[in-house]
Each structure stands twice: as C-alpha cells, then as structure tokens.
Phi, psi and omega in degrees: 000154180280178184296325181295315180289325179293317173295324178295321178301316180296318179298319184294334174299336182269354189255154182276008181227167177241158168248166171281301180200159175225132177244141184224143174204161169244145185308127180084354182260186177282150175265131179238143182230133170256119180251122187256327182230126176305128185203168176295159187299310179262135180240147174290124181264005175052234189288353171297337176303333178302322183290331176290320180292319176301322179293324173301316178297322177292323172300318182286324175299316177302326181274359180076016183283341180202159177240154184287342176262011179288142185281132181302315183298321176301316183290317187258010185313313182292343182264356183271122181296143182305319181294328173290318183297325178295331184268351187293135175296131182303340180291346175300336180299337183263359187282136182237170177302317182293327178298324178291320181296336183246020176058036185242040184271342183105359176292144169295158184297138181075013184296138174066037185266105182286344177284348181240323181252137176303136185301330185295338179301328186274354180075190182278338184247092181292326176298313178294322176298318183293313187284336179271350180290138179302133181285139179278341179197166179292131178309136179087349182263351180201187181214131175218122180293128179208158176282337182301321182297318183278342165294315178299323178295324172300315180294320177296313179301313178301318181294319180287329182276341180082018179197162179304147186302322183294325175297317179296318181288330176299321183282317189265346180227304187294320179290314178300329181270358175075037177292142183272313177220157174197142170215151184222129174299142186233160174280168180302338176276359174091018178259136178304146183290336174079314185273339187196179177079018174269127183246114178216173171269153180302328184287342172266320178306322186290338182295332177294315176300318180294326174298318178287325180296325179267021174072022178098008183247138177234117179050044178086354180251129179284123180255314178238153179283154177297330181296316182294316178301318179294319178297312181301316182289321184285323185264357179068047176279086180062031173217142177229155176249149174287169186299330180275357182057042180253331177229147177247145189202162167222127182256164176217161185307145176071012173103022176281149178199127170253127188227136164220143186240108179300326181290332176263352187050051185222140173245145180223141174233125183247132172239136182207177170216088185101003177286159175265094185289340178292319179296318177297316178299320180293326177291319177299320182293312193269333185246335187299331179293350180277355187233000000 
C-alpha cells in the first residue's frame, strides 16, 4: 500500500467502526485500494449512484441533446400512461430537468426509495406512480431530498439517449474509464433506478471523482465538458462541498462516500456497511494532504 493508505489503515484502528474498502487515486495515476473487510467485489453504493446519473445527464447536455430548463413532461410525454396522466397535478407542466437535479420537484422527502420500501408498493409502472403521486409543494418552490427525482432523471437520460441509461453509460463512461463490472437495480419496466442500486467496486467508483477532479478529462481524453463539471459543482447536482470548500463529495447509505479534493489533487471512494463516512471524509480532508 502507498503512504496514504498505510496512514488510513492506522487511523481506522482508532475508530469504533470498520469500512469494507477504500480506493485512492490522483488523475492520471495508479489506483490503490485498502480492503479492511472481506466482501463481494461489487457493492451497492446507494445514493452515490445519483452522481453517475447526474453524469449521464451531463453527457447528454454536452451533446446538445437536452437543456436544463427543458420540461420533464415534454420529454417523457409518450411514456406516461393515460391513467397516470389523468391523476397528474397540473403543476408538473412547470417541472424542469434542473429541478430534478436539485430535488425541487415537489416530491415528499424519501419518495420512491427501494432501499426502504418494498418495490411492490410502487406497482409495475414506477413512472406513472411518481407522476400521479400528490405533490408536497409546488415544483421549484422548495427542496426535499428524494430518490424519485433521480429515477425520473434515469428515464429522461434513457429517453434522450434512445436506450436505457445503463447501456448508454457503459458505452460513454464505464468502458472509457475501464470499469471491470457494474450492475444497476431496475424498475419492472427495465429502467435503472438512477438514485440507488448501483453495484461497483471502489476502484471503479473512485474514477468518477478523478474525472471531475480533472475537469472532465480521463487519461488525456475529454469525457465531460469543463462547463458541465463547473455547473455540477457550483449548483450541487448530486455533489456537495464541505463548509471549508476543501472537499467535494457525495454520500450514500451505510457509509458510502465518493470524495475528491482539489487541494490534494486526489479522489477517494469509500465502501462500508455501517461505517461513518463523514469521519472518513474529515480525515481525508485534514490528514490526506500529508501523504
């Protein structure tokens, strides 16, 4: 292991929790992994999946296939079942792609969470279920974190790409970045959930952080535009900054965390089950620069 991971291992010996593994890299450099708990190769990264879905939207935005102020109902109109359309709140007509990216669609908090609620509750038509559900507030007037928003973004990405979002990402992101394996939980209609259910290894997960850290370039090849990277970071599209604006990150349930630090030029991916990813992120921010 390199010095960073050796120091992290010593740090973990002082903590009351364990992680599964942590991978670290600098853009253009080698990926190094510390494995603390024996586990399956691919792990559910839960809400870190949202950052991958956001990236699919960015890839399409870069190609001019969609705009952030485009109306969701206009994009998905042909896919909305008549019975769902009849129950839709008329305020859906004002909902945009950017509102979904920033959780401002009007969904109640935690809506459409397959990690908490049995999938059968949502029926066979998740899109119809989401759009027919009563809105908690007028779209754009508030914000409530929910998985429903990123399921809609998965459907939007698939519609604009002309294929399911995971197939689009395999060609445009996962293959160019050299992913070994990936699987994504899907709705009954075969669409990736978008918000959760993405299974990858930390050594692949960390590559997305390195891509954003490098302004959208991977090994000399531009994957994302600098404009999209800037928008995502500035507007909080499935990315957050710490209070000191030193690390950018996205967390997931049970201790998942994708972190990148501009001042260290380093990306880190943490997989856990019950780990405290905030404590890990603080260690990366405050101690990582020493190695």
